[in-house]
DSSP file (Angstrom, degrees, kcal/mol; ACC not computed):
  #  RESIDUE AA STRUCTURE BP1 BP2  ACC     N-H-->O    O-->H-N    N-H-->O    O-->H-N    TCO  KAPPA ALPHA  PHI   PSI    X-CA   Y-CA   Z-CA
    1    1 A X              0   0    0      0, 0.0     2,-0.1     0, 0.0     5,-0.0   0.000 360.0 360.0 360.0 131.4  -20.2  -23.1   46.7
    2    2 A X    >>  -     0   0    0      1,-0.1     4,-0.8     3,-0.0     3,-0.8  -0.378 360.0-107.5 -80.9 163.4  -18.4  -23.2   50.1
    3    3 A X  H >> S+     0   0    0      1,-0.2     4,-1.1     2,-0.2     3,-0.8   0.836 114.7  59.4 -59.9 -36.4  -18.1  -26.3   52.2
    4    4 A X  H 34 S+     0   0    0      1,-0.3    -1,-0.2     2,-0.2     3,-0.2   0.850 103.3  51.2 -66.0 -32.4  -20.5  -25.1   54.8
    5    5 A X  H <4 S+     0   0    0     -3,-0.8    -1,-0.3     1,-0.2    -2,-0.2   0.681 108.2  53.9 -78.2 -15.0  -23.4  -24.7   52.3
    6    6 A X  H << S+     0   0    0     -3,-0.8    -1,-0.2    -4,-0.8    -2,-0.2   0.697  85.7  99.6 -87.0 -20.6  -22.8  -28.3   51.1
    7    7 A X     <  -     0   0    0     -4,-1.1    12,-0.1    -3,-0.2    10,-0.1  -0.411  65.5-148.4 -70.0 139.9  -23.0  -29.9   54.5
    8    8 A X        -     0   0    0     -2,-0.1    -1,-0.1     8,-0.1    -4,-0.0   0.789  17.3-144.4 -81.4 -25.9  -26.4  -31.4   55.2
    9    9 A X        +     0   0    0      1,-0.2    -2,-0.1     7,-0.1    -1,-0.0   0.730  32.8 175.2  71.1  20.1  -26.4  -30.7   58.9
   10   10 A X        -     0   0    0      1,-0.1    -1,-0.2     4,-0.1     6,-0.1  -0.244  30.2-153.0 -60.2 146.1  -28.2  -34.0   59.6
   11   11 A X        +     0   0    0      2,-0.0    -1,-0.1    21,-0.0    -2,-0.0   0.469  65.2 104.3 -97.4  -4.3  -28.7  -34.9   63.2
   12   12 A X  S    S-     0   0    0      1,-0.1    -3,-0.0     2,-0.1    20,-0.0  -0.349  79.8-124.1 -71.4 161.1  -28.7  -38.6   62.5
   13   13 A X  S    S+     0   0    0      2,-0.1     2,-0.1    -2,-0.0    -1,-0.1   0.455  79.6 106.9 -85.0  -0.3  -25.6  -40.6   63.3
   14   14 A X  S    S-     0   0    0      1,-0.1     2,-0.2    51,-0.0    51,-0.1  -0.453  77.5-106.7 -80.6 154.1  -25.4  -41.8   59.8
   15   15 A X        -     0   0    0     49,-0.3     2,-0.4    33,-0.1    16,-0.1  -0.523  31.1-157.8 -79.3 143.0  -22.8  -40.6   57.4
   16   16 A X    >>  -     0   0    0     -2,-0.2     3,-0.6    14,-0.1     4,-0.6  -0.977  21.0-138.0-125.5 137.6  -23.8  -38.2   54.6
   17   17 A X  G >4>S+     0   0    0     -2,-0.4     5,-1.8     1,-0.2     3,-1.1   0.841 105.5  61.6 -59.5 -33.7  -21.9  -37.5   51.4
   18   18 A X  G >45S+     0   0    0      1,-0.3     3,-1.5     2,-0.2    -1,-0.2   0.878  99.6  55.0 -61.6 -35.6  -22.6  -33.8   51.8
   19   19 A X  G <45S+     0   0    0     -3,-0.6    -1,-0.3     1,-0.3    -2,-0.2   0.668 101.8  58.4 -71.4 -14.8  -20.6  -33.9   55.0
   20   20 A X  G <<5S-     0   0    0     -3,-1.1    -1,-0.3    -4,-0.6    -2,-0.2   0.404 124.9-102.5 -91.9   1.1  -17.7  -35.4   53.0
   21   21 A X  T < 5S+     0   0    0     -3,-1.5     2,-0.2     1,-0.3    -3,-0.2   0.563  73.4 141.4  93.5   9.2  -17.7  -32.3   50.8
   22   22 A X      < -     0   0    0     -5,-1.8    -1,-0.3     1,-0.1     3,-0.1  -0.566  56.6-128.6 -84.1 151.7  -19.4  -33.7   47.7
   23   23 A X  S    S+     0   0    0     -2,-0.2     2,-0.3     1,-0.2    -1,-0.1   0.908  94.1  11.4 -64.0 -44.2  -21.8  -31.6   45.8
   24   24 A X  S    S-     0   0    0     -7,-0.1     2,-0.2    12,-0.0    -1,-0.2  -0.965  90.9-101.9-131.5 150.0  -24.6  -34.2   45.9
   25   25 A X    >   -     0   0    0     -2,-0.3     3,-0.7    -3,-0.1     2,-0.3  -0.508  34.1-127.6 -72.0 139.4  -24.7  -37.4   47.9
   26   26 A X  G >  S-     0   0    0      1,-0.2     3,-1.0    -2,-0.2    -9,-0.2  -0.675  87.2  -2.6 -82.4 139.1  -23.9  -40.6   46.1
   27   27 A X  G 3  S-     0   0    0     12,-0.4    -1,-0.2    -2,-0.3    11,-0.1   0.819 124.3 -68.6  52.0  36.5  -26.4  -43.4   46.4
   28   28 A X  G <  S-     0   0    0     -3,-0.7    -1,-0.3     9,-0.2     5,-0.2   0.927  71.0-174.9  50.1  51.0  -28.6  -41.3   48.7
   29   29 A X    <   +     0   0    0     -3,-1.0     2,-0.5     2,-0.1    -1,-0.2   0.554  60.8  60.9 -59.2 -10.8  -25.8  -41.6   51.3
   30   30 A X  S >  S-     0   0    0      3,-0.2     3,-2.0   -14,-0.1   -14,-0.1  -0.974  71.2-146.4-123.0 129.9  -27.9  -39.9   54.0
   31   31 A X  T 3  S+     0   0    0     -2,-0.5     3,-0.5     1,-0.3    -1,-0.1   0.697 100.6  64.3 -66.0 -16.7  -31.2  -41.1   55.3
   32   32 A X  T 3  S+     0   0    0      1,-0.2    -1,-0.3     2,-0.1     3,-0.1   0.481 102.5  49.9 -83.6  -1.6  -32.3  -37.5   55.7
   33   33 A X    X   +     0   0    0     -3,-2.0     3,-1.5    -5,-0.2    -3,-0.2  -0.435  61.5 150.9-130.2  58.9  -32.0  -37.0   52.0
   34   34 A X  T 3  S+     0   0    0     -3,-0.5    -1,-0.1     1,-0.3    -2,-0.1   0.680  71.2  58.1 -68.3 -15.7  -34.0  -39.8   50.4
   35   35 A X  T 3  S+     0   0    0     -3,-0.1    -1,-0.3     2,-0.1     2,-0.2   0.423  75.6 118.4 -95.0   2.6  -35.0  -37.8   47.3
   36   36 A X  S <  S-     0   0    0     -3,-1.5     2,-0.2     1,-0.1    -3,-0.1  -0.474  70.8-114.9 -69.1 135.9  -31.5  -37.0   46.2
   37   37 A X        -     0   0    0     -2,-0.2    -9,-0.2     1,-0.1    -1,-0.1  -0.489  30.8-116.0 -71.6 138.8  -30.7  -38.4   42.8
   38   38 A X        -     0   0    0     -2,-0.2     2,-0.3   -11,-0.1   -12,-0.1  -0.377  32.4-172.3 -69.8 152.8  -28.0  -41.1   42.7
   39   39 A X        -     0   0    0    -14,-0.1   -12,-0.4    -2,-0.1   -11,-0.0  -0.960  34.9 -81.6-139.7 158.7  -24.8  -40.5   40.9
   40   40 A X        -     0   0    0     -2,-0.3     2,-0.2   -14,-0.1    44,-0.0  -0.262  45.5-114.0 -63.4 144.2  -21.9  -42.8   40.1
   41   41 A X        -     0   0    0      1,-0.1     4,-0.1   -15,-0.0    -1,-0.1  -0.525  36.4-112.9 -73.3 144.4  -19.3  -43.5   42.8
   42   42 A X        -     0   0    0     -2,-0.2     2,-0.5     2,-0.1     4,-0.1  -0.179  39.9 -80.1 -71.8 169.5  -15.9  -42.1   42.0
   43   43 A X  S    S+     0   0    0      2,-0.1     2,-0.1     1,-0.1    -1,-0.1  -0.977 119.4  41.5-111.9 128.1  -12.8  -44.2   41.4
   44   44 A X  S    S-     0   0    0     -2,-0.5     2,-0.3     0, 0.0    -2,-0.1   0.554 102.2-128.7 -70.8 152.5  -11.3  -45.3   43.7
   45   45 A X        -     0   0    0     -2,-0.1    -2,-0.1    -4,-0.1     2,-0.0  -0.557  24.6-122.8 -73.0 126.6  -14.6  -46.2   45.4
   46   46 A X        -     0   0    0     -2,-0.3     2,-0.2    -4,-0.1    -1,-0.1  -0.323  25.0-105.7 -70.5 152.1  -14.6  -44.8   49.0
   47   47 A X        -     0   0    0      1,-0.1    -1,-0.1     2,-0.1    36,-0.0  -0.515  15.9-140.2 -72.9 142.7  -15.1  -47.1   51.9
   48   48 A X        +     0   0    0     -2,-0.2   -33,-0.1    17,-0.0    -1,-0.1   0.492  62.2 126.2 -79.9  -2.1  -18.5  -46.9   53.6
   49   49 A X        +     0   0    0      1,-0.1    -2,-0.1     2,-0.1     4,-0.1  -0.336  33.7 178.1 -61.7 131.8  -16.9  -47.2   57.0
   50   50 A X        -     0   0    0      2,-0.1    -1,-0.1    -2,-0.1     3,-0.1   0.131  53.8-104.7-118.8  17.2  -17.9  -44.4   59.4
   51   51 A X  S    S+     0   0    0      1,-0.2     2,-0.4     0, 0.0    -2,-0.1   0.785  90.5 116.0  62.8  30.9  -15.9  -45.6   62.4
   52   52 A X        +     0   0    0      2,-0.0     2,-1.1    10,-0.0    12,-0.9  -0.797  44.8 177.8-119.5  84.2  -19.0  -46.9   64.2
   53   53 A X        +     0   0    0     -2,-0.4     2,-0.4    10,-0.1     9,-0.0  -0.721  21.3 128.9-102.9  89.5  -17.9  -50.6   64.1
   54   54 A X        -     0   0    0     -2,-1.1     9,-3.6     2,-0.0     2,-0.4  -0.979  47.7-138.1-140.0 125.1  -20.4  -52.8   65.9
   55   55 A X  B     -A   62   0A   0     -2,-0.4     2,-0.5     7,-0.3     7,-0.2  -0.698  18.3-134.7 -84.6 131.8  -21.9  -55.9   64.5
   56   56 A X     >  -     0   0    0      5,-2.9     4,-2.7    -2,-0.4     5,-0.3  -0.746   5.6-155.9 -86.3 125.2  -25.6  -56.3   65.2
   57   57 A X  T  4 S+     0   0    0     -2,-0.5    -1,-0.2     1,-0.2    -2,-0.0   0.835  94.1  55.1 -67.0 -31.6  -26.6  -59.8   66.2
   58   58 A X  T  4 S+     0   0    0      1,-0.1    -1,-0.2     3,-0.1    -2,-0.0   0.885 125.3  18.0 -69.8 -40.2  -30.1  -59.2   65.0
   59   59 A X  T  4 S-     0   0    0      2,-0.2    -2,-0.2     9,-0.0    -1,-0.1   0.674  90.2-129.3-107.3 -21.6  -29.2  -58.3   61.4
   60   60 A X  S  < S+     0   0    0     -4,-2.7     9,-0.5     1,-0.3     2,-0.3   0.644  71.8 117.8  76.1  14.9  -25.6  -59.5   61.0
   61   61 A X  B    S-B   68   0B   0     -5,-0.3    -5,-2.9     7,-0.2    -1,-0.3  -0.820  75.8-102.8-114.3 152.8  -24.7  -56.1   59.7
   62   62 A X  B  >  -A   55   0A   0      5,-2.6     4,-1.7    -2,-0.3    -7,-0.3  -0.567  28.0-138.1 -67.7 133.7  -22.3  -53.4   61.0
   63   63 A X  T  4 S+     0   0    0     -9,-3.6    -1,-0.1    -2,-0.3   -10,-0.1   0.756  98.3  43.8 -67.8 -23.6  -24.4  -50.8   62.7
   64   64 A X  T  4 S+     0   0    0    -12,-0.9   -49,-0.3   -10,-0.3    -1,-0.2   0.945 129.5  16.2 -85.4 -55.1  -22.2  -48.0   61.2
   65   65 A X  T  4 S-     0   0    0    -13,-0.3    -2,-0.2     2,-0.1     3,-0.1   0.545  90.2-128.2-102.6  -8.4  -21.7  -49.0   57.5
   66   66 A X     <  +     0   0    0     -4,-1.7     2,-0.3     1,-0.2    -3,-0.1   0.769  62.1 134.8  66.6  27.7  -24.5  -51.6   57.1
   67   67 A X        -     0   0    0      1,-0.1    -5,-2.6    -5,-0.0    -1,-0.2  -0.732  56.7-115.7-102.6 157.3  -22.0  -54.2   55.6
   68   68 A X  B  >  -B   61   0B   0     -2,-0.3     4,-2.2    -7,-0.2     5,-0.2  -0.414  32.5-108.1 -78.2 164.8  -21.8  -57.9   56.5
   69   69 A X  H  > S+     0   0    0     -9,-0.5     4,-2.6     1,-0.2     5,-0.2   0.870 122.0  53.5 -63.2 -35.4  -18.6  -59.1   58.1
   70   70 A X  H  > S+     0   0    0      2,-0.2     4,-2.0     1,-0.2    -1,-0.2   0.900 108.5  48.8 -65.4 -40.6  -17.7  -60.8   54.8
   71   71 A X  H  > S+     0   0    0      2,-0.2     4,-1.1     1,-0.2    -2,-0.2   0.895 112.9  48.2 -65.1 -39.7  -18.1  -57.6   52.9
   72   72 A X  H >< S+     0   0    0     -4,-2.2     3,-0.5     1,-0.2     4,-0.4   0.939 112.7  47.7 -64.3 -47.4  -15.9  -55.8   55.4
   73   73 A X  H 3< S+     0   0    0     -4,-2.6     3,-0.3     1,-0.2    -2,-0.2   0.844 116.9  42.4 -64.3 -34.7  -13.2  -58.4   55.3
   74   74 A X  H >X S+     0   0    0     -4,-2.0     3,-1.9     1,-0.2     4,-0.9   0.605  86.2  97.4 -88.0 -12.4  -13.1  -58.5   51.5
   75   75 A X  G X< S+     0   0    0     -4,-1.1     3,-1.2    -3,-0.5    -1,-0.2   0.851  80.9  51.2 -49.5 -48.0  -13.3  -54.8   50.9
   76   76 A X  G 34 S+     0   0    0     -4,-0.4    -1,-0.3    -3,-0.3    -2,-0.1   0.697 114.1  45.2 -67.8 -17.5   -9.6  -54.2   50.4
   77   77 A X  G <4 S+     0   0    0     -3,-1.9    -1,-0.3    -4,-0.1    -2,-0.2   0.489  91.8 107.3-100.9  -5.5   -9.4  -57.0   47.8
   78   78 A X    <<  -     0   0    0     -3,-1.2     2,-0.1    -4,-0.9    -3,-0.0  -0.412  69.0-122.8 -76.3 147.6  -12.5  -56.0   45.9
   79   79 A X     >  -     0   0    0     -2,-0.1     4,-2.2     1,-0.1     3,-0.3  -0.440  35.5-102.4 -75.8 161.7  -12.4  -54.4   42.4
   80   80 A X  H  > S+     0   0    0      1,-0.2     4,-2.4     2,-0.2     5,-0.2   0.868 122.5  54.1 -57.9 -38.8  -14.2  -51.1   42.1
   81   81 A X  H  > S+     0   0    0      1,-0.2     4,-1.8     2,-0.2    -1,-0.2   0.881 108.4  49.6 -64.1 -36.7  -17.3  -52.7   40.4
   82   82 A X  H  > S+     0   0    0     -3,-0.3     4,-2.0     2,-0.2    -1,-0.2   0.900 110.1  50.7 -66.6 -40.5  -17.6  -55.1   43.3
   83   83 A X  H  X S+     0   0    0     -4,-2.2     4,-2.3     1,-0.2    -2,-0.2   0.898 108.5  51.9 -64.2 -40.2  -17.4  -52.2   45.8
   84   84 A X  H  X S+     0   0    0     -4,-2.4     4,-2.0     1,-0.2    -1,-0.2   0.885 107.4  53.3 -62.8 -37.5  -20.1  -50.3   43.8
   85   85 A X  H  X S+     0   0    0     -4,-1.8     4,-1.9     2,-0.2    -1,-0.2   0.894 108.0  49.9 -64.2 -39.2  -22.3  -53.4   44.1
   86   86 A X  H  X S+     0   0    0     -4,-2.0     4,-2.7     1,-0.2    -2,-0.2   0.910 107.4  54.5 -64.5 -41.4  -21.8  -53.4   47.9
   87   87 A X  H  X S+     0   0    0     -4,-2.3     4,-2.5     1,-0.2    -2,-0.2   0.893 107.0  51.3 -58.7 -39.3  -22.7  -49.7   48.0
   88   88 A X  H  X S+     0   0    0     -4,-2.0     4,-2.1     2,-0.2    -1,-0.2   0.903 109.6  49.5 -64.8 -40.0  -26.0  -50.6   46.1
   89   89 A X  H  X S+     0   0    0     -4,-1.9     4,-2.4     2,-0.2    -2,-0.2   0.914 110.3  51.1 -62.1 -42.3  -26.7  -53.3   48.7
   90   90 A X  H  X S+     0   0    0     -4,-2.7     4,-2.9     2,-0.2     5,-0.2   0.921 108.0  52.3 -61.2 -44.3  -26.0  -50.8   51.5
   91   91 A X  H  X S+     0   0    0     -4,-2.5     4,-2.5     1,-0.2    -1,-0.2   0.916 110.0  48.7 -59.2 -43.2  -28.4  -48.4   49.9
   92   92 A X  H  X S+     0   0    0     -4,-2.1     4,-2.3     2,-0.2    -1,-0.2   0.898 111.6  49.5 -63.3 -40.2  -31.1  -51.0   49.8
   93   93 A X  H  X S+     0   0    0     -4,-2.4     4,-2.4     2,-0.2    -2,-0.2   0.906 111.9  48.0 -65.2 -41.7  -30.5  -51.9   53.4
   94   94 A X  H  X S+     0   0    0     -4,-2.9     4,-2.5     2,-0.2    -2,-0.2   0.911 111.6  49.8 -65.7 -41.8  -30.7  -48.3   54.5
   95   95 A X  H  X S+     0   0    0     -4,-2.5     4,-2.4    -5,-0.2    -2,-0.2   0.914 111.5  48.9 -63.0 -42.5  -33.9  -47.8   52.6
   96   96 A X  H  X S+     0   0    0     -4,-2.3     4,-2.3     2,-0.2    -2,-0.2   0.914 111.8  48.8 -63.3 -42.9  -35.4  -50.9   54.1
   97   97 A X  H  X S+     0   0    0     -4,-2.4     4,-1.6     2,-0.2    -2,-0.2   0.890 111.2  50.5 -64.0 -39.2  -34.4  -49.7   57.6
   98   98 A X  H  X S+     0   0    0     -4,-2.5     4,-1.1     2,-0.2    -2,-0.2   0.905 111.0  48.6 -66.1 -41.1  -35.8  -46.3   57.0
   99   99 A X  H  X S+     0   0    0     -4,-2.4     4,-1.7     1,-0.2     3,-0.5   0.907 109.0  53.8 -63.1 -41.4  -39.1  -47.8   55.8
  100  100 A X  H  < S+     0   0    0     -4,-2.3    -1,-0.2     1,-0.2    -2,-0.2   0.837 110.1  46.7 -64.1 -32.7  -39.3  -50.0   58.9
  101  101 A X  H  < S+     0   0    0     -4,-1.6    -1,-0.2     1,-0.2    -2,-0.2   0.684 116.0  44.6 -84.2 -16.8  -38.9  -47.0   61.2
  102  102 A X  H  < S+     0   0    0     -4,-1.1     2,-0.2    -3,-0.5    -2,-0.2   0.614  89.7  96.8-101.7 -14.3  -41.5  -44.9   59.4
  103  103 A X  S  < S-     0   0    0     -4,-1.7     2,-0.1    -5,-0.1    -4,-0.0  -0.546  82.7-111.7 -74.9 138.0  -44.2  -47.5   58.9
  104  104 A X        -     0   0    0     -2,-0.2     2,-0.2     1,-0.1    -1,-0.1  -0.434  32.5-116.8 -67.3 142.0  -46.9  -47.5   61.6
  105  105 A X              0   0    0      1,-0.1    -1,-0.1    -2,-0.1     0, 0.0  -0.514 360.0 360.0 -79.0 149.1  -46.9  -50.5   63.9
  106  106 A X              0   0    0     -2,-0.2    -1,-0.1     0, 0.0    -2,-0.0   0.393 360.0 360.0-108.2 360.0  -50.0  -52.8   63.8
């Protein structure tokens, strides 16, 4: 399969594993592909940074990668299992944000 057929073509500003050349997104890395099955992250575990580095005062999370400042600061010293745990937290945060934007307001 060539690289162009693997790209998701998402218009969201979020990063997608398909755009990084992987066959399937890890941990549902793209909000436009919520039904993709998760698969284990490779070793070494890639950084979730997408070079949109702005901390949200409302959430305390980076608007690009959805990590806390402590998670960002510790990333380079973390073991791979710790990094995978952060990726799981990020996935949960992204899923929660996606639910919040799709739920009807009352």
